[in-house]
GUMAR-799175 format. One record per atom (N, C-alpha, C): x, y, z; residue in one letter. Coordinates in steps of 0.05 Angstrom, whole numbers, plus 32768, in hexadecimal, padded with zeros to 4 digits. Example, Ala and Ser with C-alpha at 12.3 -4.5 7.8 and 13.67 -1.06 7.14 Angstrom:
 east north   up type
 8108  7F8E 809C    A
 80F6  7FA6 809C    A
 8108  7FBE 809C    A
 8101  7FD3 808E    S
 8111  7FEB 808F    S
 8102  8001 809D    S
This chain:
 east north   up type
 8952  86B7 7E93    M
 8944  86AD 7EAA    M
 894A  86BE 7EC1    M
 8963  86C6 7EC4    K
 8968  86D6 7EDD    K
 895E  86F0 7EDC    K
 895D  86FD 7EC4    A
 8951  8716 7EC1    A
 8933  8716 7EC7    A
 8926  8701 7EBC    L
 8908  8700 7EC2    L
 8904  86FA 7EDF    L
 8916  86EB 7EEA    G
 8911  86E6 7F07    G
 8917  86FC 7F1A    G
 8926  8711 7F0F    N
 892D  8729 7F20    N
 8922  8742 7F11    N
 890D  873F 7F05    L
 8901  8756 7EF4    L
 88F9  876B 7F09    L
 88F2  8765 7F21    D
 88E9  8779 7F34    D
 8902  878B 7F3D    D
 8918  8782 7F39    K
 8932  8791 7F40    K
 8939  87A4 7F2A    K
 892E  87A3 7F13    F
 8935  87B6 7EFD    F
 8928  87D1 7F03    F
 8939  87E6 7F00    E
 892F  8801 7F08    E
 8925  880F 7EEE    E
 890D  8814 7EEB    P
 8901  8823 7ED3    P
 8910  883C 7ED2    P
 8917  8844 7EB7    G
 8924  885D 7EB0    G
 8940  8857 7EAA    G
 894B  883F 7EB1    T
 8968  8836 7EAB    T
 8966  8826 7E90    T
 897D  8821 7E84    K
 8980  8812 7E6D    K
 897D  87F4 7E72    K
 8968  87E8 7E66    L
 8964  87CB 7E68    L
 8977  87BA 7E5C    L
 8983  87C3 7E46    K
 899A  87B5 7E3A    K
 89B3  87B4 7E4D    K
 89B9  87CA 7E5B    S
 89D0  87CC 7E6C    S
 89CB  87B9 7E83    S
 89B3  87B8 7E8E    W
 89AC  87A8 7EA4    W
 89AE  8788 7E9B    W
 89A4  8782 7E85    L
 89A7  8768 7E7D    L
 89C4  8760 7E76    L
 89D4  8772 7E6C    F
 89EF  876B 7E68    F
 89FE  8767 7E83    F
 89F6  8775 7E97    T
 8A04  8771 7EB2    T
 89FD  8757 7EBD    T
 89E5  874E 7EB9    I
 89DC  8733 7EC3    I
 89EC  871E 7EB3    I
 89EE  8721 7E9A    M
 89FE  870F 7E87    M
 8A1C  870E 7E8F    M
 8A27  8724 7E92    R
 8A43  8725 7E9C    R
 8A48  8719 7EB7    R
 8A37  871F 7ECA    N
 8A39  8712 7EE3    N
 8A38  86F6 7EE4    N
 8A24  86EB 7ED3    T
 8A20  86CE 7ED0    T
 8A39  86C2 7EC3    T
 8A45  86CE 7EB1    F
 8A5E  86C5 7EA3    F
 8A73  86C4 7EB8    F
 8A78  86D7 7EC8    Y
 8A8F  86D7 7EDC    Y
 8A88  86C3 7EEF    Y
 8A70  86BD 7EFA    T
 8A68  86A8 7F0C    T
 8A6F  868E 7F00    T
 8A66  868A 7EE7    R
 8A6D  8671 7EDB    R
 8A8A  866B 7ED7    R
 8A99  867F 7ED1    A
 8AB6  867C 7ED0    A
 8AC4  8674 7EE8    A
 8ABA  8681 7EFE    K
 8AC5  867A 7F19    K
 8ABC  865B 7F20    K
 8AA6  8654 7F19    V
 8A9E  8638 7F21    V
 8AAE  8624 7F0F    V
 8AB3  862A 7EF7    L
 8AC2  8619 7EE4    L
 8ADD  8616 7EF0    L
 8AE8  862D 7EFA    G
 8B06  862F 7F05    G
 8B09  8620 7F1D    G
 8AF2  861C 7F2C    R
 8AF5  860C 7F45    R
 8AF1  85EE 7F42    R
 8AE6  85E5 7F2A    E
 8AE0  85C8 7F26    E
 8AF8  85BB 7F20    E
 8AFA  85A2 7F2B    A
 8B0F  858F 7F26    A
 8B0B  8581 7F0E    A
 8B1D  8580 7EF8    P
 8B19  8573 7EDF    P
 8B17  8554 7EE4    P
 8B07  8545 7ED6    G
 8B04  852C 7ED8    G
 8AED  8522 7EE9    G
 8ADE  8531 7EF7    L
 8AC8  8529 7F06    L
 8AB2  8521 7EF5    L
 8AA5  850C 7EFB    E
 8A8F  8500 7EEB    E
 8A78  8516 7EE9    E
 8A6F  8520 7F01    E
 8A5A  8532 7F03    E
 8A66  854E 7F0D    E
 8A65  8561 7EFD    N
 8A6E  857B 7F05    N
 8A57  858E 7F06    N
 8A5A  85A5 7F15    V
 8A46  85B9 7F19    V
 8A3E  85C4 7F00    V
 8A4E  85CB 7EED    S
 8A47  85DA 7ED6    S
 8A3C  85C7 7EC2    S
 8A3E  85AE 7EC2    G
 8A34  859A 7EB0    G
 8A43  8599 7E96    G
 8A59  85A7 7E94    D
 8A6A  85A5 7E7E    D
 8A7C  858C 7E81    D
 8A82  857F 7E6A    T
 8A94  8568 7E6D    T
 8AB0  8572 7E6F    T
 8ABD  8568 7E81    P
 8ADA  8570 7E86    P
 8AEC  8566 7E6E    P
 8AFE  8577 7E64    V
 8B0F  8570 7E4E    V
 8B2B  8577 7E57    V
 8B3B  8563 7E54    A
 8B59  8567 7E5E    A
 8B65  857A 7E4B    A
 8B72  858D 7E56    A
 8B83  859F 7E48    A
 8BA0  859F 7E4B    A
 8BAE  85A2 7E37    S
 8BCB  859F 7E3A    S
 8BD5  85B4 7E4D    S
 8BED  85B3 7E57    Q
 8BF7  85C5 7E6A    Q
 8BFC  85E1 7E5B    Q
 8C05  85DD 7E41    E
 8C0D  85F5 7E33    E
 8BF1  8607 7E2E    E
 8BDC  85FC 7E28    V
 8BC2  8609 7E25    V
 8BBA  8616 7E3F    V
 8BBC  8605 7E53    A
 8BB4  8612 7E6E    A
 8BC5  8627 7E77    A
 8BDF  8627 7E73    A
 8BF1  863D 7E77    A
 8BEC  8657 7E68    A
 8BE6  8652 7E4E    R
 8BE1  8668 7E3D    R
 8BC7  8675 7E44    R
 8BB2  8665 7E4D    A
 8B97  8671 7E56    A
 8B9D  8682 7E6D    A
 8BAE  867B 7E80    K
 8BB2  868A 7E98    K
 8BC1  86A4 7E90    K
 8BD1  86A4 7E7B    E
 8BDF  86BC 7E74    E
 8BCB  86CF 7E68    E
 8BBA  86C5 7E59    V
 8BA4  86D5 7E4C    V
 8B93  86E1 7E63    V
 8B8B  86D0 7E75    Q
 8B79  86DA 7E8B    Q
 8B87  86EE 7E9B    Q
 8BA1  86EE 7EA2    R
 8BB0  8703 7EB0    R
 8BB0  871C 7E9F    R
 8BB6  8719 7E84    A
 8BB6  872F 7E73    A
 8B9B  873E 7E73    A
 8B85  872F 7E72    L
 8B6A  873C 7E73    L
 8B66  874A 7E8E    L
 8B71  873E 7EA4    E
 8B6C  874A 7EBC    E
 8B7B  8764 7EBF    E
 8B91  8767 7EB3    K
 8BA2  877F 7EB4    K
 8B94  8796 7EA3    K
 8B82  8790 7E93    L
 8B74  87A4 7E82    L
 8B65  87B6 7E93    L
 8B62  87D1 7E8F    P
 8B50  87E2 7E9E    P
 8B34  87D8 7E97    P
 8B21  87DB 7EAD    P
 8B06  87D0 7EAA    P
 8AF7  87D8 7E91    P
 8AFA  87F1 7E87    H
 8AEC  87FB 7E71    H
 8AF6  87EC 7E57    H
 8B0F  87E6 7E56    Y
 8B1A  87D8 7E40    Y
 8B12  87BB 7E3E    Y
 8B11  87B0 7E56    R
 8B0B  8793 7E5A    R
 8AEB  8790 7E54    R
 8ADC  87A3 7E5C    E
 8ABF  87A0 7E56    E
 8ABB  87A2 7E38    E
 8AC8  87B5 7E2A    V
 8AC1  87B7 7E0C    V
 8ACF  879D 7DFE    V
 8AE6  8795 7E07    L
 8AF1  877C 7DFC    L
 8ADE  8764 7E00    L
 8AD4  8760 7E16    T
 8AC0  874C 7E1C    T
 8AA7  874E 7E0A    T
 8A9A  8765 7E09    L
 8A84  876A 7DF8    L
 8A88  8763 7DDC    L
 8A9C  876E 7DCF    V
 8AA0  876C 7DB1    V
 8AAF  8753 7DA9    V
 8AC6  874D 7DB7    A
 8AD7  8735 7DB0    A
 8ACC  871C 7DB9    A
 8AC1  871B 7DD0    I
 8AB9  8702 7DDC    I
 8A9C  86FD 7DD9    I
 8A8D  8710 7DDE    L
 8A6E  870C 7DDC    L
 8A62  8710 7DC2    L
 8A72  871F 7DAF    G
 8A6C  8723 7D93    G
 8A56  873A 7D8E    G
 8A56  874D 7DA2    E
 8A45  8764 7D9F    E
 8A4F  8777 7D8A    E
 8A3D  8783 7D7C    S
 8A45  8798 7D69    S
 8A50  87B0 7D77    S
 8A60  87C1 7D6A    Y
 8A6B  87DB 7D75    Y
 8A54  87EA 7D7D    Y
 8A3F  87EC 7D6F    E
 8A28  87FC 7D76    E
 8A1A  87F5 7D91    E
 8A15  87DA 7D93    S
 8A09  87D0 7DAD    S
 8A1D  87D4 7DC3    S
 8A36  87CE 7DBF    A
 8A4A  87D0 7DD2    A
 8A49  87EC 7DDE    A
 8A49  8800 7DC9    A
 8A4A  881C 7DD1    A
 8A2F  8825 7DE1    A
 8A19  8818 7DDB    Q
 8A01  881D 7DEC    Q
 8A04  8812 7E09    Q
 8A0F  87FA 7E09    I
 8A10  87EC 7E25    I
 8A26  87FE 7E35    I
 8A3C  8805 7E29    C
 8A50  8815 7E37    C
 8A4A  8833 7E3B    C
 8A34  883B 7E2B    D
 8A2D  8857 7E2E    D
 8A42  886B 7E25    D
 8A4B  8862 7E0C    C
 8A60  8874 7E01    C
 8A5F  8873 7DE3    C
 8A6F  8883 7DD6    A
 8A6E  8883 7DB6    A
 8A78  886B 7DAA    A
 8A71  8865 7D92    V
 8A7A  884D 7D84    V
 8A9A  8852 7D7F    V
 8AA3  8867 7D7B    G
 8ABF  886D 7D74    G
 8ACF  8867 7D90    G
 8AC4  886C 7DA7    T
 8AD0  8867 7DC2    T
 8AD4  8848 7DC3    T
 8ABC  8838 7DBA    V
 8ABE  881D 7DBE    V
 8AD5  8811 7DAB    V
 8AD6  881D 7D94    K
 8AEB  8812 7D80    K
 8B07  8818 7D8A    K
 8B0A  8830 7D98    S
 8B24  8837 7DA2    S
 8B2A  8828 7DB9    S
 8B19  8822 7DCC    R
 8B1C  8811 7DE4    R
 8B24  87F4 7DDB    R
 8B15  87EA 7DC8    L
 8B1A  87D0 7DBE    L
 8B37  87CE 7DB3    L
 8B3E  87DF 7DA3    N
 8B58  87DE 7D96    N
 8B70  87E2 7DAC    N
 8B6A  87F1 7DBF    R
 8B80  87F6 7DD4    R
 8B82  87DC 7DE5    R
 8B68  87D0 7DE9    A
 8B69  87B6 7DFC    A
 8B77  87A1 7DEB    A
 8B73  879F 7DD3    R
 8B80  878A 7DC3    R
 8B9C  878D 7DC2    R
 8BA6  87A6 7DBF    H
 8BC3  87AE 7DC1    H
 8BD0  87A6 7DDB    H
 8BC3  87AD 7DEF    Q
 8BCC  87A7 7E0B    Q
 8BCC  878A 7E11    Q
 8BB9  877B 7E07    I
 8BBA  875F 7E0B    I
 8BD1  8752 7DFE    I
 8BD5  8757 7DE2    L
 8BEA  874E 7DD3    L
 8C06  8755 7DDF    L
 8C06  876F 7DE6    Q
 8C1F  8778 7DF3    Q
 8C27  8768 7E0F    Q
 8C13  8764 7E1D    E
 8C16  8756 7E38    E
 8C1F  8738 7E30    E
 8C15  872D 7E1D    L
 8C1A  8711 7E13    L
 8C35  870E 7E04    L
 8C40  8726 7DFC    G
 8C59  8727 7DED    G
 8C56  8720 7DCE    G
 8C3D  8727 7DC6    E
 8C36  871F 7DAB    E
 8C2F  8739 7D9B    E
 8C37  8750 7DA2    D
 8C30  876A 7D95    D
 8C3E  876A 7D7B    D
 8C2C  876E 7D66    S
 8C37  876C 7D4B    S
 8C4B  8782 7D44    S
 8C49  879A 7D53    E
 8C60  87B0 7D4D    E
 8C79  87A3 7D59    E
 8C78  8796 7D6E    N
 8C91  878D 7D7B    N
 8C9E  8777 7D69    N
 8C8E  8765 7D5E    E
 8C96  8751 7D4C    E
 8CA3  875D 7D32    E
 8C98  8771 7D28    A
 8CA1  877E 7D11    A
 8CBE  8789 7D15    A
 8CC3  8796 7D2D    T
 8CDB  87A2 7D32    T
 8CF1  878E 7D3A    T
 8CE9  8774 7D41    H
 8CFD  8760 7D48    H
 8D04  874E 7D31    H
 8CF7  8751 7D1B    V
 8CFA  873F 7D05    V
 8D14  8746 7CF4    V
């Protein structure tokens, strides 16, 4: 709906898929900010989602993961978001990021390792400590 409403802002000659992904990504970030500001337990909330009480452990772990994601370089974070979170194929992620499929795979692998290392769950570290 946003893309159709702003079709006049699309620049001919650019990649439509990239433009649409940018709208989708910005909508996701905006929604995440709104959900972060809402107080759990309100009967009517802005997002329309039913609040669910989370345990402190889950909330703390989610913050750790979020901090680890924020520490990733932007190009790693974008590929991780496209492939691991949004479920895009390597090929479509490569088109969106305007790079080779091998680059997408490499960035995804490095992003996963950095996240695991930041969370203290790197499989290589576990193997050496056992």
